[in-house]
C-alpha positions in Angstrom: 31.4 30.6 -5.2 35.0 27.8 -5.3 33.2 27.0 -1.3 29.7 26.8 -2.2 30.8 24.6 -5.3 32.7 22.5 -3.3 29.8 22.4 -1.1 27.0 21.7 -3.8 29.1 18.5 -4.5 29.3 17.1 -1.2 26.2 17.5 -1.0 25.2 15.5 -4.4 28.1 12.8 -2.9 25.9 12.3 0.4 22.9 11.8 -1.8 23.8 9.3 -3.3 22.2 6.0 -2.9 22.9 1.8 -3.5 20.2 -0.8 -4.6 21.0 -4.0 -5.5 19.7 -4.7 -9.3 19.6 -9.1 -10.1 20.0 -9.8 -13.4 19.2 -13.4 -14.8 19.4 -15.1 -17.6 19.9 -18.5 -19.5 22.1 -17.1 -22.0 25.2 -14.7 -21.7 23.2 -11.8 -19.9 24.9 -9.7 -22.3 21.4 -8.0 -24.1 20.7 -7.9 -20.4 23.3 -6.0 -18.7 23.4 -3.3 -21.5 19.5 -2.9 -21.1 19.7 -2.5 -17.6 23.3 0.0 -17.4 20.9 2.2 -20.0 18.5 2.6 -17.4 20.3 2.6 -14.2 22.6 5.5 -15.9 19.6 8.2 -15.9 19.0 7.4 -12.1 22.4 9.6 -11.3 22.0 9.8 -7.2 20.8 6.2 -7.1 23.8 3.1 -7.9 22.9 -0.7 -9.0 24.8 -3.5 -6.8 24.9 -5.6 -9.7 24.5 -9.2 -9.3 24.3 -10.7 -12.7 23.2 -14.8 -13.1 23.7 -16.1 -16.7 23.5 -19.8 -18.5 20.2 -20.2 -15.4 18.4 -22.8 -17.2 17.3 -25.6 -14.5 15.1 -25.1 -11.6 18.3 -26.3 -9.6 19.8 -23.4 -10.9 17.2 -20.9 -10.5 16.6 -21.6 -6.8 20.3 -20.1 -5.9 19.7 -17.2 -7.7 16.3 -16.8 -5.7 18.2 -17.4 -2.3 20.5 -14.6 -3.4 17.8 -12.2 -4.4 16.7 -13.2 -1.3 19.3 -12.2 0.8 19.6 -8.8 -0.4 16.3 -7.7 -2.2 16.4 -5.6 -5.2 15.2 -4.9 -8.9 14.9 -7.8 -11.5 15.3 -7.8 -14.6 15.6 -10.9 -16.3 15.4 -12.8 -19.8 14.4 -16.4 -20.0 12.9 -18.0 -22.8 11.3 -21.1 -20.6 8.4 -20.5 -19.9 7.7 -22.8 -16.8 11.1 -21.9 -15.4 10.3 -17.6 -16.0 7.0 -18.3 -14.2 9.3 -20.2 -11.1 10.8 -16.7 -11.2 8.0 -14.6 -11.4 5.9 -16.6 -8.5 8.8 -16.1 -6.2 9.5 -12.4 -6.7 6.0 -11.6 -6.6 5.7 -13.8 -3.0 9.2 -12.0 -2.0 7.5 -8.4 -2.9 10.7 -7.9 -5.1 9.8 -6.0 -8.2 10.6 -7.8 -11.3 10.8 -7.7 -15.4 10.9 -9.7 -18.1 12.7 -7.3 -20.6 12.1 -9.6 -23.7 8.0 -10.7 -23.5 6.8 -7.1 -24.0 8.8 -6.8 -27.0 7.8 -10.4 -28.5 4.5 -9.1 -27.5 4.3 -6.8 -29.9 6.4 -9.0 -32.2 3.7 -12.0 -32.5 1.0 -9.1 -32.7 2.3 -7.8 -35.7 3.8 -10.9 -37.8 0.7 -13.0 -36.1 3.3 -16.0 -35.6 4.4 -17.0 -31.8 8.7 -17.2 -31.8 10.4 -20.0 -31.6 11.2 -19.9 -28.0 15.0 -20.4 -28.2 17.6 -19.5 -26.4 20.4 -17.6 -27.0 19.4 -17.4 -30.7 20.3 -13.7 -31.6 23.5 -15.8 -30.9 25.7 -17.3 -33.8 26.7 -20.9 -33.1 30.2 -20.3 -34.1 34.0 -20.5 -32.5 33.6 -17.1 -31.3 30.6 -17.9 -29.8 31.7 -21.1 -28.2 34.7 -19.1 -26.9 32.7 -17.1 -24.6 30.3 -19.9 -23.4 33.9 -21.3 -22.3 35.0 -18.5 -20.7 31.4 -17.6 -19.1 31.9 -21.3 -17.2 35.7 -20.8 -16.4 34.8 -17.5 -14.8 32.3 -18.6 -12.7 33.7 -21.4 -11.4 36.7 -19.9 -10.7 34.3 -16.1 -9.0 34.9 -15.2 -6.0 39.1 -17.2 -4.4 37.9 -20.2 -6.3 40.9 -21.6 -7.3 40.4 -24.9 -8.8 43.6 -26.7 -10.3 43.2 -24.9 -13.8 44.6 -21.3 -12.2 47.0 -21.4 -14.6 44.4 -21.3 -17.7 42.7 -17.5 -16.5 44.1 -15.4 -19.2 43.3 -12.8 -16.2 43.2 -13.2 -12.4 41.3 -9.7 -11.1 42.7 -9.2 -7.2 41.0 -6.3 -5.0 39.0 -5.9 -1.7 35.7 -7.0 -1.2 33.4 -4.4 -3.4 35.8 -2.7 -5.9 33.7 -4.7 -9.3 35.8 -7.6 -9.3 32.7 -10.3 -10.2 30.9 -7.8 -12.7 34.0 -6.9 -14.5 35.7 -10.7 -14.2 31.7 -11.8 -16.3 31.8 -8.7 -18.8 35.4 -9.1 -19.5 34.5 -13.8 -19.7 31.2 -12.2 -22.2 34.2 -11.2 -24.6 35.9 -14.9 -24.1 38.6 -14.5 -21.8 38.4 -15.8 -19.5 38.7 -14.6 -16.2 38.9 -15.4 -12.3 38.7 -13.3 -9.2 40.2 -13.5 -5.8 39.6 -11.1 -3.0 42.1 -9.9 -1.1 41.4 -9.7 2.7 43.2 -9.1 5.8 45.9 -10.8 7.1 44.6 -13.7 5.0 47.7 -14.3 2.6 47.1 -15.1 -0.9 47.8 -18.1 -2.8 50.4 -19.6 -3.6 49.2 -20.5 -7.2 48.5 -16.5 -7.7 51.5 -15.3 -6.4 53.6 -17.8 -8.4 51.4 -17.5 -11.8 52.8 -17.6 -15.1 50.5 -17.3 -17.7 47.7 -14.8 -16.6 47.9 -11.0 -16.7 46.4 -10.0 -12.9 44.9 -7.0 -11.9 44.7 -5.0 -8.6 41.0 -3.2 -8.7 41.1 -0.3 -6.2 38.4 2.4 -5.7 38.3 5.4 -3.0 38.1 4.7 0.9 34.5 6.9 0.3 33.2 5.2 -2.3 34.0 1.3 -1.0 32.8 2.4 2.6 29.2 3.5 1.1 28.5 0.5 -0.9 30.0 -1.9 2.4 27.4 0.4 4.2 24.5 -1.0 1.8 26.0 -4.1 0.9 25.5 -4.8 4.7 21.9 -4.3 4.7 21.5 -4.6 8.5 23.0 -8.0 7.9 26.3 -8.4 10.7 29.8 -7.6 8.7 30.9 -10.6 6.8 34.9 -9.8 8.8 32.8 -10.4 12.3 33.1 -7.1 13.6 33.1 -3.5 12.4 36.2 -3.1 10.4 34.1 -4.1 7.2 32.7 -0.7 7.2 35.7 0.9 9.0 36.8 3.8 7.0 40.5 3.6 9.0 40.7 -0.5 8.0 39.4 0.1 4.7 42.0 3.3 3.5 44.6 0.4 5.4 43.2 -2.8 3.1 44.1 0.0 -0.2 47.3 0.6 1.1 48.2 -3.4 2.2 46.7 -3.8 -2.3 49.1 -1.3 -3.6 51.8 -2.7 -1.4 51.4 -5.7 -3.0 51.1 -4.5 -6.4 54.7 -2.5 -6.4 56.2 -5.4 -4.5 54.6 -7.4 -7.4 55.0 -5.5 -10.3 51.1 -6.0 -10.9 48.8 -3.2 -12.6 46.5 -1.3 -10.6 43.0 0.2 -12.2 40.8 2.6 -10.1 37.1 1.8 -10.5 35.7 5.0 -8.6 34.6 6.5 -11.5 35.3 4.3 -14.0 31.9 2.1 -15.6 32.7 -1.8 -15.8 33.2 -1.3 -19.7 35.8 1.8 -19.1 37.8 -0.5 -16.9 37.2 -3.6 -19.0 38.5 -1.6 -22.0 41.8 -1.0 -20.0 42.6 -4.4 -18.8 42.5 -5.5 -22.1 44.5 -3.0 -23.2 47.0 -4.5 -20.3 46.6 -7.8 -21.7 47.7 -6.9 -25.4 50.5 -5.7 -23.8 50.8 -8.5 -20.8 50.7 -11.2 -24.7 53.1 -9.4 -26.4 55.9 -9.8 -23.5 55.4 -13.8 -23.1 55.4 -14.2 -27.0 58.9 -11.9 -26.4 59.6 -14.9 -23.9 58.8 -17.3 -25.7 61.2 -16.9 -28.5 63.9 -15.8 -26.1 63.6 -19.0 -24.9 63.9 -21.3 -27.8 66.5 -23.2 -28.3 69.1 -22.1 -31.1 69.7 -23.9 -33.9 73.3 -25.5 -33.6 
């Protein structure tokens, strides 16, 4: 009986497929992310690879997004108020044969029909313009500017730095945290490339490593390639033994620097982020104690 159960689990894991899901928003994208995950969670044998593009409000920004969609085709969901920008996205998706859906348009049409008046077409109207809102926008701007290894001189302004090998959900986790007002940078751990001193010597930010099982990373990377040449230039990117070595190196690095690790294999972005925020709270308490200890005493 136990053997049959194990076989069923193996069959279920093998049947799991991955697909690209592009989420394009002219605001923070939080509404879009929540709705997309609510729907995708109903398809247990299909796992989305999320690509989130917040604050897309200009044609030039959208053109960059369209190139990414063309490179990694999948479902496109969007919340864009500007009709010209939205129609351009629709036109390009249609030309590429890519399914695309405006999340808010059908709902707006119902409201307009019932209320007898058009919407104000105001970007991010659901957000109150208070200190918390501007904090979130600032965090999003910072996070997008420090994505995937971009490390300007202001890295010490980061509240959290996520590190991890390729395909451990660093970017979507960073964006989720930014949506909660936390400035988050992320940096990829690449074989044979040492971490920059800016990260190793960082004092203020909490550094957290994201890991997953070699099997999960293998399946996600295989799908990520979509027939393209490996980003590492050889087969090591999708080689299970090489992936295991990358994970081993991550664990050694964390042990050397006393960095916490979070296994995202069976955790949602929300669950992983909640654990990171808890670690951040403890980290801030530690920084406060150090600050108090270093303050000069009155004579």
